[in-house]
Structure formats: C-alpha cells, structure tokens
C-alpha positions in Angstrom: -68.8 -28.2 3.1 -67.5 -25.0 4.7 -70.0 -23.9 7.6 -73.3 -25.0 5.8 -75.3 -27.8 7.1 -74.3 -30.0 3.9 -71.8 -32.9 3.3 -70.5 -33.6 0.3 -69.5 -37.2 -1.0 -67.7 -38.4 -4.3 -67.8 -41.9 -5.6 -66.1 -43.8 -8.1 -66.5 -47.5 -9.3 -65.3 -50.0 -12.1 -67.3 -52.9 -12.9 -66.9 -56.0 -15.1 -69.6 -58.5 -15.8 -70.2 -61.7 -17.8 -73.5 -62.5 -18.7 -74.1 -65.4 -21.3 -71.2 -65.1 -23.6 -71.6 -61.1 -23.3 -69.3 -58.8 -21.6 -70.1 -55.4 -20.0 -67.5 -53.2 -18.7 -68.1 -50.0 -17.2 -66.5 -47.0 -15.3 -68.8 -44.3 -13.3 -68.4 -41.8 -10.9 -70.7 -39.5 -8.9 -70.6 -36.1 -6.8 -73.2 -35.6 -4.2 -74.3 -32.9 -1.8 -76.4 -34.4 1.3 -78.5 -32.3 4.0 -79.8 -34.0 7.0 -83.3 -32.5 8.2 -83.4 -31.3 11.6 -86.5 -29.3 11.8 -89.1 -31.1 9.7 -88.9 -35.2 9.6 -86.3 -35.3 11.8 -83.1 -38.0 11.0 -84.0 -37.9 7.4 -81.7 -36.9 4.5 -82.2 -35.3 1.1 -79.5 -35.1 -1.6 -79.0 -34.0 -5.0 -76.3 -35.7 -7.4 -74.8 -35.4 -10.8 -73.1 -38.8 -12.1 -71.2 -40.0 -15.5 -71.3 -43.8 -16.2 -69.3 -45.0 -19.5 -69.9 -48.9 -20.6 -68.6 -50.9 -23.0 -70.6 -53.8 -24.3 -68.6 -56.8 -25.9 -69.8 -59.8 -27.5 -70.5 -61.7 -30.7 -72.4 -60.0 -33.5 -75.2 -62.0 -33.3 -75.3 -61.4 -29.4 -75.4 -57.7 -29.9 -77.9 -57.7 -32.4 -80.2 -59.8 -29.9 -79.7 -57.8 -27.0 -79.8 -54.3 -28.9 -76.6 -53.4 -27.4 -73.8 -50.8 -28.0 -71.5 -48.9 -26.0 -73.2 -46.2 -24.1 -72.2 -42.9 -22.1 -74.7 -41.8 -19.5 -74.7 -38.3 -17.6 -77.5 -37.7 -15.3 -78.7 -35.3 -12.2 -81.2 -36.4 -9.6 -82.7 -35.9 -6.2 -82.8 -38.6 -3.3 -84.9 -38.7 0.0 -84.1 -41.3 2.8 -85.5 -41.7 6.3 -85.2 -44.8 8.6 -87.7 -44.8 11.7 -87.1 -48.5 12.8 -87.0 -49.0 16.2 -83.9 -51.1 16.0 -81.5 -52.2 13.2 -80.7 -55.7 14.8 -84.5 -56.8 15.0 -87.0 -54.2 14.2 -90.5 -54.6 15.6 -91.8 -51.4 14.5 -91.3 -48.4 12.4 -90.7 -48.0 8.5 -88.2 -47.2 6.3 -88.6 -45.2 2.8 -86.1 -44.5 0.3 -86.7 -42.5 -3.1 -84.7 -41.4 -6.0 -85.4 -39.5 -9.3 -82.9 -39.0 -12.0 -82.9 -37.1 -15.5 -80.1 -38.5 -18.2 -79.6 -35.7 -20.8 -77.6 -35.5 -23.9 -76.4 -31.9 -22.7 -75.0 -33.7 -19.3 -72.6 -35.2 -21.3 -74.4 -38.5 -22.3 -75.8 -40.2 -25.6 -78.8 -41.6 -23.4 -81.8 -39.7 -22.3 -84.3 -41.0 -20.0 -86.2 -40.3 -16.6 -85.9 -42.6 -14.1 -88.0 -42.9 -10.6 -87.6 -45.5 -7.9 -88.9 -45.9 -4.0 -88.3 -48.3 -1.7 -90.7 -48.9 1.4 -90.7 -51.2 4.3 -93.2 -51.2 7.3 -92.5 -53.4 10.6 -95.4 -54.6 12.9 -95.1 -56.3 16.2 -97.5 -58.5 16.7 -96.6 -60.6 19.8 -93.5 -60.3 21.7 -90.7 -61.4 19.3 -93.0 -62.0 16.5 -93.1 -59.2 13.9 -94.7 -59.0 10.3 -92.8 -56.9 7.8 -93.8 -56.0 4.3 -91.9 -54.2 1.8 -92.6 -52.6 -1.7 -90.1 -51.6 -4.5 -91.0 -49.9 -7.6 -88.3 -48.9 -10.3 -89.2 -47.4 -13.8 -87.5 -45.8 -16.6 -89.7 -43.6 -18.8 -89.2 -41.7 -22.1 -86.0 -43.5 -23.1 -84.1 -42.3 -26.0 -80.7 -43.1 -27.6 -78.5 -41.0 -29.6 -75.8 -43.6 -30.8 -75.5 -43.9 -34.5 -75.1 -47.6 -34.2 -78.5 -48.1 -32.8 -81.4 -46.0 -33.4 -83.8 -48.0 -31.5 -85.2 -46.1 -28.2 -84.4 -49.1 -26.1 -82.9 -49.0 -22.7 -79.4 -50.4 -23.1 -78.4 -53.7 -21.5 -76.2 -52.1 -19.0 -78.8 -50.0 -17.5 -81.8 -52.8 -17.6 -83.4 -54.1 -14.6 -83.3 -57.6 -13.7 -85.2 -59.8 -11.1 -84.3 -63.0 -9.7 -82.1 -63.9 -6.8 -81.3 -62.9 -3.1 -82.0 -59.4 -3.2 -85.2 -59.9 -5.4 -87.4 -62.8 -6.0 -85.8 -65.6 -3.9 -86.0 -68.8 -5.0 -84.9 -68.0 -8.5 -81.7 -67.7 -10.0 -80.3 -64.1 -10.2 -81.3 -62.5 -13.5 -83.7 -65.3 -14.2 -87.0 -63.5 -14.2 -88.6 -61.3 -17.2 -88.5 -61.0 -20.7 -86.2 -63.2 -23.0 -85.4 -62.8 -26.9 -86.1 -66.0 -28.7 -83.4 -66.5 -31.8 -83.0 -68.9 -34.2 -79.9 -71.1 -34.4 -77.7 -71.6 -37.6 -75.3 -74.3 -37.9 -72.8 -75.0 -40.4 -73.4 -78.2 -42.7 -70.3 -80.6 -42.4 -71.0 -81.9 -45.9 -71.5 -78.5 -47.7 -69.8 -76.0 -45.2 -72.8 -73.9 -45.8 -75.0 -72.5 -42.8 -78.3 -73.9 -42.5 -81.5 -74.1 -40.0 -82.8 -76.9 -38.1 -85.6 -75.0 -36.5 -84.1 -74.7 -33.2 -84.3 -71.5 -31.1 -82.1 -70.1 -28.4 -83.3 -67.6 -25.6 -81.3 -64.8 -24.0 -82.1 -62.9 -20.8 -83.1 -59.4 -21.8 -84.0 -57.5 -18.7 -86.3 -54.8 -18.4 -87.3 -50.9 -18.0 -89.7 -51.6 -15.2 -89.5 -53.4 -11.9 -92.0 -54.5 -9.2 -91.2 -56.3 -6.0 -93.3 -57.0 -2.8 -92.0 -59.0 -0.3 -93.8 -60.3 3.2 -91.9 -61.9 6.1 -93.2 -63.3 9.4 -90.1 -63.2 11.7 -89.5 -64.9 15.1 -86.9 -64.1 17.5 -85.7 -67.4 18.9 -82.6 -66.3 20.6 -80.7 -63.0 21.3 -78.8 -63.2 18.1 -81.0 -65.8 16.2 -84.2 -65.3 14.5 -86.3 -67.4 12.1 -88.7 -66.2 9.2 -90.9 -67.3 6.6 -91.3 -65.3 3.5 -93.4 -64.7 0.3 -91.9 -62.9 -2.6 -93.7 -61.6 -5.6 -92.0 -59.7 -8.5 -91.2 -59.0 -12.2 -89.5 -57.2 -14.7 -90.9 -56.1 -18.0 -90.7 -53.3 -21.0 -93.8 -50.9 -21.8 -95.8 -51.5 -24.9 -93.8 -48.6 -26.6 -90.7 -50.4 -26.2 -92.1 -53.7 -27.2 -92.9 -51.8 -30.6 -89.3 -50.8 -30.6 -88.1 -54.3 -30.5 -90.8 -55.7 -33.1 -89.3 -53.2 -35.5 -85.5 -53.9 -34.5 -86.5 -57.8 -35.1 -88.5 -57.1 -38.2 -85.9 -58.3 -40.7 -85.9 -61.9 -41.4 -82.7 -63.7 -41.0 -80.9 -65.8 -44.0 -81.5 -69.5 -43.1 -78.6 -70.3 -45.9 -79.3 -73.0 -48.3 -82.2 -75.3 -47.9 -83.8 -78.0 -49.7 -87.7 -78.7 -50.2 -87.1 -81.9 -47.8 -85.6 -79.8 -44.8 -87.8 -79.6 -41.9 -88.1 -75.7 -42.1 -87.9 -75.2 -45.6 -90.1 -72.0 -46.5 -90.1 -70.8 -42.9 -88.6 -67.5 -42.4 -86.7 -67.4 -39.0 -87.4 -64.4 -36.8 -86.5 -63.0 -33.4 -88.9 -62.3 -31.1 -89.4 -60.9 -27.3 -91.1 -63.7 -24.9 -92.3 -63.5 -21.4 -92.9 -59.7 -21.5 -96.0 -59.9 -18.7 -96.3 -56.1 -18.2 -99.0 -53.5 -17.1 -99.1 -49.7 -16.3 -98.8 -48.7 -12.7 -102.0 -47.2 -13.1 -103.5 -50.5 -14.0 -101.7 -52.0 -11.0 -103.4 -49.5 -8.5 -107.1 -50.4 -10.0 -106.1 -54.3 -10.1 -103.9 -55.1 -7.2 -104.3 -58.8 -8.1 -101.4 -58.4 -10.6 -99.2 -58.9 -7.8 -100.0 -62.6 -8.2 -101.5 -62.9 -11.7 -98.4 -61.0 -13.5 -95.5 -61.7 -11.0 -93.5 -64.6 -10.2 -94.2 -66.1 -6.6 -91.6 -67.7 -4.3 -92.2 -68.9 -0.6 -89.6 -70.0 2.0 -87.6 -70.1 5.1 -84.6 -68.6 6.6 -82.5 -68.5 9.6 -81.4 -65.0 10.5 -78.1 -64.0 12.7 -79.1 -60.7 14.0 -76.2 -58.2 14.1 -76.0 -54.6 15.5 -76.3 -53.2 12.0 -78.9 -55.7 10.6 -79.2 -59.6 10.0 -77.5 -62.1 8.1 -79.8 -64.3 6.2 -79.3 -67.8 5.1 -82.6 -68.7 3.2 
C-alpha cells in the first residue's frame, strides 16, 4: 500500500452447508492490513482486519428451536499474529509455529451479534535421532461475553453458524467430523394413525449443538522412511463445550414443557412432561485447566492411530 511496509488483502467467500436437515447459507468478506516484522521477531507478521458475515439458517421449526438458531449478521475487527520458525516445511526436525487471533464483534460494526473471540495455535518439533521427530501441538479457541440483538432469539447463546465443532481429520482423528461435544436431546412426537392426533411414545432424538469453546492437543512421533515418505504414530485429545453461563441460557430456552398431545392413562408416558435438555457438555474454565492438566484426558475425547505421510515442499499429505 503506497510505499508503506504494509500489504493489503481482500477476501470474499460464499458457503452452503447442510447438517442434520438444517441449512446454513453464508456470505462473508474481509479486508486486512498486514505488516511483516523486520527488526524484532524477524519473519513474523502482524495484521489487523475488519470483516462482515451474513448467515441465513433454514430448517424445520422444531430443529430451529432445538439449535436456538436464527439469521445472523456479524461485524468484527481484530488482530492476528503469525510466526513460523520451522527448519523445513517438508519434514520439520526443529523449531515451532505460533498463530494467535483476537476478534471483537460489535453492534456498531454492522452486526446483531456481540462477542470477544480469542484463539491460538502452537506447534513444536524436536529431533530425537536422525529422521525421528517428536511433534506436539496445542490449539485453544474461545468465545466470551456473547450477546444477541435478534428479536427472534433473546437468549445470549452463540448461533449455530459461529459455533465450534470437534472430530475429523483436522481435529480428533478417528471420530467423524463434528461428532464430539454437546448434543440437545429432544422428544419425538408422532401422528397416531387411528386418530390423526400427535402423541409421544417416550422416544427422543439428539442433534449436535457444537460449542463456544474448543481445546485440542495433538502429539506425533514421526519417522522418515524415504526422501518423500514418512510414517507417524499419533495421539489426539480434544473436546468442545459451552460455559456454565451459556448452559443456564439453554436451560431457560428449554424451560417450557412441550405438548405431548392427547394421552390415555394406559400410555407408557402418561403424566410425563417431555422436555429438551443439553447432554455431554463436559466443560471447564481455562484457569481450571492450568491447575488440573489431567483434564486433557479425563474431560476430553481421545484417539490414537498411525498415518503414512507423503512429504511435499509445502508440507505433508497424510493418510491416517
């Protein structure tokens, strides 16, 4: 930009995602100013950005109620910092990477969602012997002080389009994508074929909620077999969850009992009021995690496995 030591970037995206009979359609744009440091922490970059994202969420009314969904517009500003001190992209044997981001979403930035978001990713590489490397990585993301101005949803709960998910190849490998973390348990109402009236047979269904906080710890032992082929054994530990304050918001949103329809005294669920609830929210505060690092094993999902890595000049392609 002009003759300043600053680069500019503009990014736009359009995304459509279907998940469990629920659609998210989003449009987003971002403008960023990027400066590469030349005197202190040489090779690292710091950038500031402004972004807008508009999301339309569509699904059956009961699904929208379960997920606490609604159309949302987000305007945010933030800062990013990146440094890469690996000795090689093909097969790192020493060094580290560090990426951090903070973002503030505010109403006056053109959105109807308010939050503070912070995230960091840190990876270290240690050469043990020739062609044998131990790598460890930690990633933490958290949304704080969430508020929604939408008239349709007064609960201060992060909307589904912004939530964090765990599971899959970029998270806890061995689990399906988006499989881990809280779910909402909801009663299933069916139409009686004889009376055409809705009824309840005590059955429930579950839907994945995602979360507002995510922690991921990954460890790998890598061995280079050939110039372009390596093997790795790995252990992943991770989870997604909501804070206790958000859990109280969910409890308020699900407080009203649902109408089970006409019931008879002989029905197995007679007299029971069906209600929705959040399950599998195994959370903690990050202050607690610092005091009790055992939470990485007692409050996370774990996986382990093997992978074959094809080494390229810009990184590895892994089949795990």
